C-alpha positions as MATLAB code, in Angstrom:
seq = 'MFPIGTVARWQSPESTRLPTRLAGWLLDSGSLTAKIKALNPEFAVRVLGQTEGIAEPCEYAALQIPEEPVTIREVLLYSAGSALVFARSILPHQRLAANPELTSLGNQPLGEHLFTRTDTIPGPIEIAPFAPDSGAGRLNTALHANTQSLWGRRRVFDIAGTRILVSEVFLSATDCYADSSK';
ca = [
      88.480   95.426  114.491;
      90.327   98.783  114.218;
      90.510  100.412  111.749;
      86.930  100.043  110.569;
      86.953  102.811  107.951;
      84.248  104.781  106.200;
      84.805  104.023  102.533;
      81.467  104.734  100.862;
      79.797  106.501   97.960;
      79.794  109.979   99.498;
      77.441  112.421   97.837;
      75.772  115.772   98.208;
      72.570  115.565  100.309;
      70.637  117.279   97.506;
      71.024  114.130   95.388;
      69.083  111.926   97.829;
      65.549  112.083   99.202;
      65.838  111.341  102.908;
      63.159  110.631  105.507;
      62.555  113.731  107.644;
      63.927  112.369  110.910;
      67.046  110.949  109.229;
      67.646  114.253  107.422;
      67.352  116.049  110.759;
      70.340  114.079  112.030;
      72.434  113.876  108.875;
      72.089  117.497  107.871;
      72.279  119.139  111.306;
      75.032  121.742  110.962;
      75.754  121.969  114.686;
      77.750  119.796  117.047;
      76.651  116.154  117.044;
      78.053  115.827  120.570;
      75.799  118.664  121.741;
      72.795  117.082  119.986;
      73.395  113.730  121.697;
      73.987  115.363  125.094;
      70.711  117.280  124.706;
      68.893  113.934  124.421;
      70.578  112.516  127.498;
      73.441  114.069  129.485;
      74.881  110.599  130.130;
      77.420  110.873  127.285;
      80.693  109.018  126.767;
      83.348  108.509  124.114;
      85.057  105.133  123.673;
      88.222  105.227  121.597;
      88.369  102.174  119.345;
      91.828  103.115  118.123;
      94.144  105.914  117.143;
      97.239  105.497  115.025;
      99.489  107.244  112.566;
      99.143  105.762  109.107;
      97.904  106.149  105.576;
      94.230  106.976  105.096;
      91.953  105.915  102.242;
      92.398  107.650   98.856;
      88.870  109.118   99.102;
      89.813  110.735  102.418;
      92.843  112.481  100.900;
      90.630  113.612   98.036;
      88.111  115.084  100.494;
      90.911  116.892  102.337;
      92.483  118.003   99.045;
      95.936  116.972  100.211;
      98.500  114.520   98.827;
      98.942  111.132  100.471;
     100.936  111.643  103.661;
     100.990  110.126  107.138;
      97.926  111.146  109.137;
      96.460  110.424  112.521;
      93.470  108.106  112.154;
      91.091  108.160  115.126;
      87.996  105.991  115.436;
      85.566  106.282  118.330;
      82.079  105.368  119.462;
      79.772  108.010  120.908;
      77.526  106.669  123.665;
      74.358  108.016  125.223;
      72.809  106.351  128.262;
      75.124  103.364  127.775;
      74.132  102.744  124.149;
      76.502  103.230  121.198;
      74.809  105.693  118.843;
      77.554  106.867  116.481;
      80.746  105.483  114.990;
      83.098  108.354  114.122;
      86.351  108.404  112.150;
      88.625  111.428  112.008;
      91.581  112.014  109.699;
      94.068  114.519  111.104;
      97.052  115.444  108.914;
      99.458  115.588  111.852;
     102.290  117.207  109.901;
      99.976  120.191  109.390;
      98.732  120.297  112.996;
     101.837  121.811  114.594;
      99.776  124.767  115.845;
      97.046  122.464  117.239;
      98.779  119.408  118.781;
      95.913  118.924  121.264;
      93.750  117.557  118.425;
      95.784  114.355  118.354;
      95.793  113.861  122.142;
      92.095  114.076  123.018;
      91.795  110.656  124.639;
      88.147  110.114  125.606;
      87.219  113.720  124.857;
      84.952  114.290  121.833;
      86.690  115.943  118.881;
      83.439  117.545  117.696;
      82.922  119.375  120.964;
      86.451  120.761  120.689;
      85.875  121.872  117.089;
      82.628  123.701  117.841;
      84.011  125.602  120.834;
      86.841  127.139  118.799;
      86.276  130.464  117.076;
      88.655  129.606  114.210;
      86.801  126.470  113.029;
      85.118  126.704  109.636;
      82.908  123.667  108.871;
      82.644  122.635  105.237;
      79.607  121.232  103.435;
      78.101  117.960  104.614;
      78.280  114.862  102.412;
      76.182  111.766  103.116;
      76.456  108.069  102.293;
      74.604  104.820  102.905;
      76.426  101.932  104.585;
      75.376   98.360  103.821;
      75.050   95.795  106.619;
      78.229   94.089  105.351;
      80.311   97.309  105.456;
      82.751   97.837  108.320;
      80.297  100.150  110.082;
      77.461   97.709  109.392;
      79.389   94.802  110.935;
      80.248   96.981  113.941;
      76.552   97.830  114.339;
      75.614   94.134  114.198;
      78.235   93.297  116.841;
      77.057   96.096  119.146;
      73.296   95.938  118.665;
      72.570   92.495  117.133;
      70.829   94.424  114.374;
      71.578   93.966  110.684;
      70.402   96.974  108.733;
      71.596   99.621  106.322;
      72.981  102.708  108.011;
      73.608  106.303  107.010;
      76.583  108.502  107.652;
      77.808  111.988  107.043;
      81.196  113.612  106.710;
      82.658  117.043  106.345;
      85.943  118.799  106.328;
      86.689  121.310  109.057;
      89.227  124.076  108.493;
      91.069  125.128  111.630;
      93.326  128.092  110.957;
      94.305  126.685  107.564;
      94.530  123.035  108.639;
      91.883  120.742  107.184;
      90.638  117.685  109.081;
      87.992  115.173  108.015;
      85.291  113.932  110.372;
      82.988  111.079  109.311;
      80.073  109.905  111.458;
      77.923  106.821  110.898;
      74.652  106.651  112.795;
      74.205  103.204  114.338;
      70.835  101.458  114.557;
      70.187  102.613  118.149;
      70.135  106.253  117.036;
      66.743  107.965  117.030;
      67.157  108.957  113.373;
      65.866  105.520  112.267;
      62.788  105.548  114.539;
      60.419  106.527  111.729;
      62.275  106.090  108.446;
      59.073  105.668  106.447;
      58.283  109.413  106.406;
];
């Protein structure tokens, strides 16, 4: 199943009217890991795959770098045994010489690492819908036997001049869909 990818129509949040609860998750500027742990301290990361390769053209565009080999990491974030978030990170490893630990995290959450550093500058959040037949949608169906549209967010983080891209798709078990009518 790896790589699943996050190719989507990424857009500024201002261009979409979101339900309040969904917006609270998508637009939260803090650490998603911390937010999930606050709900339930039983938190885990499952690495779906990590490899060196070529990312999607839209990912290079977001990073504002030319096509080059990158480290592609895809994980699931779990709370209380339930997969809540599919995350994909693009790490331009040739530019990460000063931060080699970012490509050897194992089952440690990248987001937690980013938000504990004093030299991390998060960029603006972009959001996108994911159809049930997208890679993330099919993953959600396999994990939760639920076929529905999903939402995701992404942003670029600058770490001492090195830009990395983190995309997160909220799976159907996430609380953000509990009351999507408001």
